VMD Tcl script that draws the C-alpha trace (Angstrom):
set ca {
  {-0.32 0.00 -0.11}
  {1.42 3.31 -0.94}
  {0.92 6.70 0.82}
  {-1.87 7.81 -1.25}
  {-3.89 4.70 -0.49}
  {-3.10 4.90 3.22}
  {-4.49 8.64 3.00}
  {-8.08 7.30 1.32}
  {-8.15 4.78 3.80}
  {-7.74 6.99 6.78}
  {-10.20 9.55 4.94}
  {-12.94 7.04 4.67}
  {-13.20 6.35 8.45}
  {-15.48 8.82 10.01}
  {-14.28 12.02 11.77}
  {-10.97 11.89 10.14}
  {-9.38 15.19 9.28}
  {-5.93 15.39 7.45}
  {-3.32 18.23 9.06}
  {0.73 18.92 9.03}
  {2.06 17.37 11.47}
  {5.09 18.62 13.88}
  {7.74 17.76 11.11}
  {5.08 18.82 8.31}
  {4.15 15.38 7.51}
  {0.67 14.52 6.92}
  {-0.67 14.38 10.26}
  {-4.22 12.27 10.71}
  {-6.47 12.90 13.77}
  {-9.91 12.32 15.20}
  {-11.31 14.74 17.32}
  {-7.89 16.26 17.13}
  {-6.21 13.16 18.59}
  {-3.56 12.03 16.13}
  {-3.39 8.54 15.82}
  {-0.88 7.86 12.07}
  {1.30 9.99 11.08}
  {3.21 9.27 7.22}
  {6.84 9.95 7.24}
  {8.13 12.81 5.39}
  {9.05 10.85 2.39}
  {5.78 8.75 2.42}
  {7.64 5.37 2.99}
  {6.11 4.56 6.39}
  {3.82 5.58 8.86}
  {3.49 5.58 12.74}
  {0.47 4.76 13.92}
  {-0.94 4.19 17.30}
  {-0.90 0.51 18.90}
  {-1.58 -1.22 22.29}
  {1.50 -1.79 23.63}
  {1.45 -5.74 23.65}
  {0.53 -5.41 19.55}
  {3.52 -3.23 19.10}
  {5.62 -6.07 20.82}
  {4.15 -8.85 19.41}
  {4.34 -7.45 15.32}
  {7.84 -6.09 15.88}
  {9.21 -9.83 17.06}
  {7.12 -11.36 13.97}
  {8.38 -9.41 11.37}
  {11.09 -6.58 12.05}
  {11.78 -6.35 8.87}
  {8.22 -4.36 8.55}
  {7.54 -3.03 11.93}
  {10.02 -1.41 14.41}
  {8.89 -0.15 17.75}
  {8.69 4.01 18.13}
  {7.83 5.15 22.02}
  {5.36 4.01 24.11}
  {3.55 5.32 27.50}
  {0.97 3.40 29.56}
  {-1.12 0.76 27.67}
  {-0.37 2.66 24.23}
  {2.80 2.49 21.76}
  {3.50 3.77 18.38}
  {4.58 1.46 15.95}
  {6.57 2.32 12.73}
  {5.59 0.79 9.49}
  {7.17 0.00 6.33}
  {4.65 0.52 3.27}
  {6.67 -1.19 0.88}
  {7.03 -4.37 2.64}
  {3.98 -4.66 4.77}
  {1.01 -6.72 3.56}
  {-2.27 -4.33 2.10}
  {-4.91 -6.30 4.43}
  {-2.96 -6.21 7.99}
  {-1.91 -2.27 7.28}
  {-5.25 -1.70 6.64}
  {-6.71 -3.57 9.77}
  {-3.93 -1.72 11.80}
  {-4.65 1.71 10.56}
  {-8.52 1.20 11.38}
  {-7.63 -0.33 14.74}
  {-5.03 2.95 15.26}
  {-8.27 4.97 14.63}
  {-10.41 2.79 16.83}
  {-8.21 3.57 19.71}
  {-8.74 7.32 19.42}
  {-12.16 7.65 18.25}
  {-15.18 8.48 20.27}
  {-17.61 5.86 20.96}
  {-20.61 7.24 18.77}
  {-18.19 7.38 15.75}
  {-17.10 3.50 16.10}
  {-20.54 2.94 16.41}
  {-21.01 4.80 12.59}
  {-18.48 2.82 11.09}
  {-20.04 -0.45 12.34}
  {-23.12 0.57 11.20}
  {-21.89 0.80 7.58}
}
mol new
graphics top color blue
foreach p $ca { graphics top sphere $p radius 0.5 }
foreach p [lrange $ca 0 end-1] q [lrange $ca 1 end] { graphics top cylinder $p $q radius 0.2 }
display resetview
């Protein structure tokens, strides 16, 4: 999946807005909460995940996934777009959104 496809998936989720991140990269937020950031060169994404999921994915496939920072129950996962499985990446993007979206937006997606 390339950066354009990632953007299309993210903007298809309820309440998502694209912003300019702190380093000028595309940042995706729901209700002012960031959950996915594209790298400046658009070759990778950093996304919100549960700490356990971050650890499992990095252990399973370190060529695709690398850890970013972690705090509390959440961790951030860096994903190499060229090496990631498209279906799995789409699930991870949606899950990152779910970790930040309010319940009424999650319900909206489930009704689709």
